[in-house]
C-alpha positions in Angstrom: 19.6 49.2 -4.8 19.7 45.4 -6.1 22.5 45.3 -8.7 20.8 44.6 -12.2 21.7 45.3 -15.5 20.2 45.0 -19.1 21.0 41.1 -19.2 19.3 40.7 -16.1 16.1 42.4 -17.3 16.1 40.5 -20.7 16.5 37.3 -18.8 13.4 38.2 -16.5 11.1 38.8 -19.6 8.8 36.2 -20.3 9.4 36.3 -23.9 11.3 38.5 -26.5 8.2 40.4 -27.5 7.7 41.3 -23.9 11.4 42.8 -23.6 10.9 44.4 -26.9 7.6 46.2 -25.7 9.1 47.1 -22.5 12.1 48.9 -24.2 9.6 50.5 -26.6 7.8 52.1 -23.7 10.8 53.8 -22.3 11.8 55.1 -25.9 8.2 56.6 -26.2 8.2 58.3 -22.9 5.3 56.4 -21.8 6.1 56.7 -18.0 4.7 59.6 -16.1 7.1 59.3 -13.3 10.0 57.3 -11.8 10.2 56.8 -8.1 12.6 54.6 -5.7 12.0 54.2 -2.1 14.3 55.5 0.7 15.9 52.2 1.3 16.3 51.8 -2.5 14.5 48.4 -2.4 11.6 49.2 -4.7 11.0 51.0 -7.9 7.4 52.3 -8.9 5.9 54.6 -11.6 2.8 55.0 -13.5 2.8 54.3 -17.1 0.3 55.5 -19.7 -1.6 52.7 -21.6 -4.6 52.3 -23.9 -7.2 53.1 -21.1 -8.1 56.3 -19.5 -6.1 55.7 -16.3 -2.2 55.1 -16.1 -1.2 51.8 -15.0 0.7 51.5 -11.5 3.6 49.3 -11.9 6.4 48.3 -9.5 9.4 46.0 -9.0 10.1 45.0 -5.5 13.6 43.9 -4.6 12.9 43.4 -0.8 13.8 39.6 -1.5 16.4 40.1 -4.0 16.7 36.4 -4.9 13.0 36.5 -5.8 11.9 39.9 -6.7 8.1 40.8 -6.8 6.6 42.5 -10.0 3.1 44.2 -9.6 1.1 45.9 -12.2 -2.5 47.3 -12.5 -2.6 46.0 -16.2 -4.8 43.3 -17.2 -1.8 41.1 -18.6 -1.1 37.7 -17.6 2.6 37.6 -18.1 4.8 38.3 -15.1 6.8 40.6 -15.3 4.6 42.5 -17.8 5.7 44.9 -20.3 5.4 48.0 -17.8 7.5 46.3 -15.0 10.2 45.4 -17.7 10.0 49.1 -19.0 10.5 50.4 -15.3 13.6 48.1 -15.0 15.0 49.1 -18.3 14.4 52.8 -17.4 16.5 52.1 -14.2 19.4 50.4 -15.6 19.6 52.9 -18.6 20.2 55.7 -16.1 16.8 57.3 -16.1 16.3 59.9 -13.0 14.4 58.2 -10.2 13.0 60.5 -7.5 13.1 59.2 -4.0 9.5 59.1 -2.6 7.5 57.2 0.0 6.1 54.0 -1.0 2.4 54.4 -1.6 0.2 53.0 1.2 -1.7 50.5 -1.0 1.7 49.2 -2.2 3.0 49.0 1.2 0.0 47.0 2.2 0.7 44.3 -0.5 4.3 44.3 0.4 3.4 43.3 4.2 0.8 40.8 2.9 3.4 39.1 1.0 5.7 38.9 3.9 3.3 37.4 5.9 2.7 34.7 3.2 6.3 33.8 3.1 6.4 33.6 7.0 3.5 31.0 6.9 4.9 29.3 4.1 8.2 28.8 6.0 6.4 27.8 9.3 4.0 25.2 7.3 7.4 23.8 5.6 8.8 23.3 9.2 6.0 21.1 10.2 6.1 17.3 9.7 4.4 16.2 6.9 1.4 13.7 7.5 1.1 10.8 5.0 -2.5 9.7 4.1 -1.8 5.9 4.2 -5.2 5.1 2.7 -5.2 7.5 0.0 -1.5 6.7 -0.8 -2.4 2.8 -1.0 -5.3 3.4 -3.3 -3.0 5.3 -5.7 -0.3 2.7 -5.6 -2.7 -0.1 -6.3 -3.8 1.9 -9.5 -0.1 2.4 -10.4 0.3 -1.3 -10.4 -2.9 -2.1 -12.4 -1.5 0.4 -14.8 2.0 -1.2 -14.8 0.0 -4.6 -15.7 -1.5 -2.8 -18.6 2.0 -1.4 -19.8 3.3 -5.2 -19.5 0.7 -6.4 -21.8 1.1 -3.7 -24.2 5.1 -4.3 -24.2 4.5 -8.0 -24.6 2.1 -7.5 -27.7 4.6 -4.8 -29.1 7.4 -7.4 -28.8 5.4 -10.3 -30.0 4.2 -8.3 -33.1 7.8 -7.3 -33.9 9.3 -3.8 -35.1 9.1 -4.9 -38.8 5.2 -5.4 -38.7 4.6 -2.0 -36.9 2.4 0.7 -38.9 0.4 3.8 -38.4 -2.8 2.0 -37.6 -1.3 -0.4 -35.0 0.4 2.7 -33.4 -3.0 4.4 -33.3 -4.5 1.4 -31.4 -1.7 1.2 -29.0 -2.2 5.1 -28.3 -5.7 4.4 -27.4 -5.0 1.7 -25.1 -2.0 3.8 -23.4 -4.7 6.3 -22.4 -5.2 4.0 -19.4 -2.0 4.6 -18.0 -2.7 8.4 -17.5 -5.7 7.3 -15.5 -3.5 5.1 -13.4 -1.3 8.1 -12.5 1.4 6.9 -14.8 2.2 9.8 -17.0 5.9 8.9 -17.5 5.1 5.3 -18.7 2.4 6.7 -21.1 5.0 8.9 -22.6 7.6 6.2 -22.9 5.2 4.2 -24.9 4.3 7.1 -27.0 8.1 7.6 -27.6 7.9 4.1 -29.3 4.7 4.5 -31.3 5.5 8.1 -32.8 8.5 6.2 -34.4 5.9 4.8 -36.9 4.1 8.0 -37.5 4.6 10.6 -40.1 7.1 13.4 -39.8 4.3 15.8 -38.6 3.6 13.6 -35.6 0.2 12.3 -36.8 -0.3 8.8 -37.7 0.4 8.8 -41.5 1.8 5.7 -43.0 5.5 5.7 -43.6 7.8 4.1 -46.1 10.0 0.9 -45.5 13.1 3.0 -45.8 12.0 5.4 -43.0 10.8 2.9 -40.7 14.0 0.9 -41.1 15.9 4.1 -40.1 14.1 3.8 -36.7 14.9 0.1 -36.1 17.7 0.9 -33.8 15.7 3.4 -31.5 12.8 1.3 -31.6 14.9 -1.6 -30.1 16.1 0.9 -27.4 12.7 2.3 -26.5 11.4 -1.4 -26.1 14.1 -2.2 -23.7 13.3 0.9 -21.8 9.5 -0.2 -21.4 10.6 -3.6 -20.3 13.0 -1.8 -17.6 10.2 0.4 -16.6 7.8 -2.5 -16.0 10.3 -4.6 -14.2 11.7 -2.0 -11.9 8.2 -0.2 -11.5 6.4 -3.2 -10.1 9.1 -3.9 -7.6 9.2 -0.5 -6.5 5.6 -0.1 -6.2 5.0 -3.3 -4.4 7.7 -2.0 -1.8 5.8 1.1 -1.3 2.6 -0.6 -1.2 3.9 -3.0 1.5 5.4 -0.1 3.5 3.3 3.1 3.1 5.9 5.0 5.3 8.7 4.2 2.8 10.0 7.6 1.2 10.2 7.6 -2.6 13.4 6.1 -4.0 16.5 8.6 -4.3 19.0 6.2 -5.7 17.2 6.3 -9.3 14.9 8.3 -11.2 12.1 5.4 -11.2 9.9 7.4 -9.1 9.8 10.4 -11.5 9.4 7.8 -14.3 6.3 6.6 -12.5 4.7 10.0 -12.0 5.9 11.3 -8.7 6.4 15.1 -8.9 9.3 15.6 -6.6 8.7 18.8 -4.4 11.8 20.7 -3.1 10.9 20.1 0.4 11.1 16.4 -0.3 14.5 16.7 -2.1 15.9 18.8 0.8 14.4 16.2 3.3 16.3 13.4 1.6 19.5 15.3 2.0 20.1 15.9 -1.8 21.2 19.5 -1.4 24.5 21.0 -2.2 25.5 24.6 -0.4 27.3 27.5 -1.9 27.8 26.2 -5.4 28.9 27.9 -8.6 27.6 26.7 -11.9 28.4 27.4 -15.6 25.8 26.7 -18.2 27.6 24.6 -21.2 24.6 24.5 -23.6 20.9 25.2 -23.7 18.2 23.7 -25.9 14.4 24.1 -26.3 12.5 21.3 -28.2 9.0 20.2 -28.5 8.4 16.8 -26.7 5.3 15.4 -28.6 5.2 12.5 -26.2 4.6 14.6 -23.2 2.7 17.2 -25.0 4.8 19.8 -23.7 7.9 22.1 -24.5 10.9 21.3 -22.6 13.7 24.0 -21.9 17.1 22.2 -20.8 20.1 23.8 -19.7 23.5 21.8 -19.4 25.3 22.9 -16.2 28.9 22.2 -14.9 29.5 22.5 -11.2 33.0 24.4 -10.8 35.2 22.8 -8.2 34.2 19.0 -9.2 33.2 19.3 -12.8 29.9 17.5 -12.5 27.4 17.8 -15.1 23.7 18.4 -14.3 20.6 19.6 -16.2 17.9 22.1 -15.6 14.7 21.4 -17.2 11.7 23.8 -17.4 8.4 22.0 -18.7 5.7 24.1 -20.4 2.7 22.2 -21.4 1.0 23.0 -24.7 -2.2 24.4 -23.1 -0.2 26.8 -20.8 2.9 27.4 -22.7 2.1 31.1 -23.2 1.7 31.8 -19.4 4.9 30.1 -18.5 8.2 31.8 -18.7 10.7 30.0 -20.8 14.3 29.6 -19.7 17.2 30.9 -21.8 20.9 30.8 -22.3 23.0 32.0 -19.4 26.4 33.3 -19.9 27.6 34.3 -16.4 28.6 32.2 -13.5 25.6 31.4 -11.3 26.2 31.5 -7.7 23.6 29.3 -5.9 23.4 29.1 -2.3 21.2 26.0 -2.0 21.2 23.7 -5.1 18.7 20.8 -4.9 19.8 17.7 -7.1 16.9 15.5 -7.9 17.0 11.6 -7.8 18.8 10.2 -10.8 21.8 8.5 -12.4 24.1 10.2 -15.1 23.4 14.2 -15.3 20.6 14.5 -12.9 18.1 17.3 -12.7 19.0 20.1 -10.6 16.7 23.3 -9.4 17.3 26.1 -7.0 14.6 28.3 -5.4 16.2 32.0 -5.9 16.1 33.7 -9.0 19.2 32.3 -11.0 19.7 35.6 -12.5 20.0 37.4 -9.2 23.5 36.2 -8.2 26.2 35.9 -10.6 29.9 36.9 -11.7 31.4 37.1 -14.9 33.0 34.0 -16.4 36.9 33.5 -16.0 37.9 33.4 -19.5 36.9 32.9 -23.1 38.8 29.9 -23.4 36.7 28.2 -20.8 33.7 29.0 -23.1 35.2 27.4 -26.0 35.5 24.3 -23.9 31.6 24.1 -23.3 30.3 22.9 -26.5 32.3 19.6 -26.7 31.8 18.7 -23.1 27.8 19.3 -23.4 27.8 17.2 -26.5 29.6 14.3 -24.3 27.1 15.0 -21.7 24.2 14.6 -24.0 25.3 11.0 -25.2 25.5 9.7 -21.6 22.2 11.2 -20.5 20.2 8.4 -21.8 18.5 5.7 -20.0 16.0 5.4 -17.2 
């Protein structure tokens, strides 16, 4: 059976309430039976819920790095509290009887395997570029960059000292054009400036002169970023318009700032991959990004061996936050077979496909953990800029 412990199950839970409820099911003896397959790759059981019929839940570790959790309950959280309870029961030493996998569950396992194989086959096929659609999108982005240039020019001409809540609101209305031009990153960058002149609650309430004065240094920094984004963005987009076959830039984060959502396949095709890497998390933070209208979970990681500092980021839009599992602190050494490094300068974003809690080893010493906080503070100071 795949080696799991309570820390693993805690990390798999979508939130603390789900973990608490999963433990509660075990304490209240809600499970009618516990079963495990002959090859010890899948746990399954029935759990009494609020309905007449018991829920059928299972935790499939046929792919240890990406376990599959299934349950007949109506919950939209994965894994649900019933699957979490099933795993808690296993790590707590409850007796699991060896049994044949039910036919219905076996059929689902086979369908999943077929989908995985098809996905792999599709990934191996050369990617076809729709040049017409790409050119249309890039032209719309260039038009959006021109809008951003005019807005930035107006902001500089107006001056920081003359900004107020009313003008910020007007700029926000004009900035909506950037979203329609496939430039969400540019829109967020502009919002990072205008929100400096809003109230503490993020609404456009007038601030005192002292409050605005405290924001002047950051406001200058944001205006510089907007200018850089206009200058770099226009040159980059014009190159791509002239050559549709040109791949997105990998020597900077400009593509992501302009709204390009990097897929793992693109990162791999660009050769931005490191194999057999061990990582230690130095710091973790979750914050509410009003400009992007989403919650962002950020992990600061150091690669053992070369000491490189990178970031993991999990984006949870407001409208879908309750359906997306939030990240959490990680206290072991993560062992990653294939690490993808996104384009960027200092402290680039990283990601890996397999479940990060699936492969780990304990940290070497407490002394190393004590070093993490000061290193992470230096990392955060260096990570600013486009």
